[in-house]
N, C-alpha and C positions, 0 to 999 in steps of 0.2 A: 142423639148424634144427628146433626142436620146435614153434615157433609158426607156424601157418598164417595168412598174411596174405591178405586178400581185397581185390579191387579192385571195390568196390561203391559207387556214388555215394550220397552222403547223401540222405535222404528230402526234405530242403528243396530240394536241387538238382533232384531228379526232379519235385517239385511245380512248380518254376519252369519246367522244360521243358514240363510238361503245360500250364501256362497259356499258354506261347508257341505251343503247337500247337492251341489251342482252335478256331481257324477251320478246321482241317483235318478230314477225314473218313476213317474206316476205315483202310485200309492206309497212307494218307499219314501218319497219326499214328504208326503203328508204325515206318515208315521214318524219319521225323524223329527219333523217340526213339532209334532205333538209331544214327543219325548223331551225335546229341548224346552218347550213351554212348560211342561209339567215339572221338570227339574228346576227351572227358573222360579216358578210359582212356589214350589216347596221351599226353595232357598229364601224367598221373600218372606214367607210365613215364619220360617225359623228365625230369621233376623228380627222380625217384629216381636216374636215371643222373647227372644234374648233381650231386646231393648226394653220391653215391658218389665221383665224380671229385674234387670239392672236398675231401672227407675224406681222399683219398689224397695231397693236396698238389699236385695238378695244377691250379694256379690259373688258367692261361690256357685250358685245354680246356673247362671248363663253359660259358663264354660263347660260345666258338666252336661248341660242339655245339648250344647253344640257337639261335644265329643260323643255323646250317645247317639245323636241323630245323624252325624256325619263322621263315622269312624274312619280312621286312616286305614288304608289298605296295608296288609302285612308287608313288612320289609322283605327284600330279596333273601336276607339271611333267615328270616322266619319261614318264608316259603320253602327254602332249601331244606330246613330242618323237618318241616312237615312232609315234604316229598320223600325225604330219606326215611322217616318213620313209617310212612305208608309203604314204601318199597320193601323195607325190612320186616315190619311187623304185620302189614296188611297182606291182602291177596290181590295185587293190582292186575288188571288185564293188560294186554299188549300196549294199548294206547296210553294207559296210565304209566307204564314203564317208560315210554318215550317222553311223556310230559315230565316225569320225574328226572330223567336224564337231562333234559333240556334245562329244567329249573336249576338243578345242581351245577350244571355246566356254566350257566349265566352267573351264578353266585361265585363260582371259582374264578371265572374270567374277570369279575369285578374286584377281586383281591389284587393288591399290588404284588409285582414280582420282587422277590427278595434277591 
């Protein structure tokens, strides 16, 4: 391989990250930029792996790999079920009870009124 590929975010993306970090100061900005860059780099690597596997004819693996590496966050319904199970069967402290209440309330608020 004679061509050296770099994983450097495009300037437009760096500018977007900078604008998102405008309210932060000093080391917070650098930390946030490092987080953005790490996430971007990991996404680039994942997409390269997915492309390679697809090119090899392993049609089912790229989707499985992407799903395993970037799982979807639980739905509000799943969060509410978990919160309710924790509240009823677990031994939550006061802060957990407040989080449980808020999660279940958000889920109920999302339901249509009949």
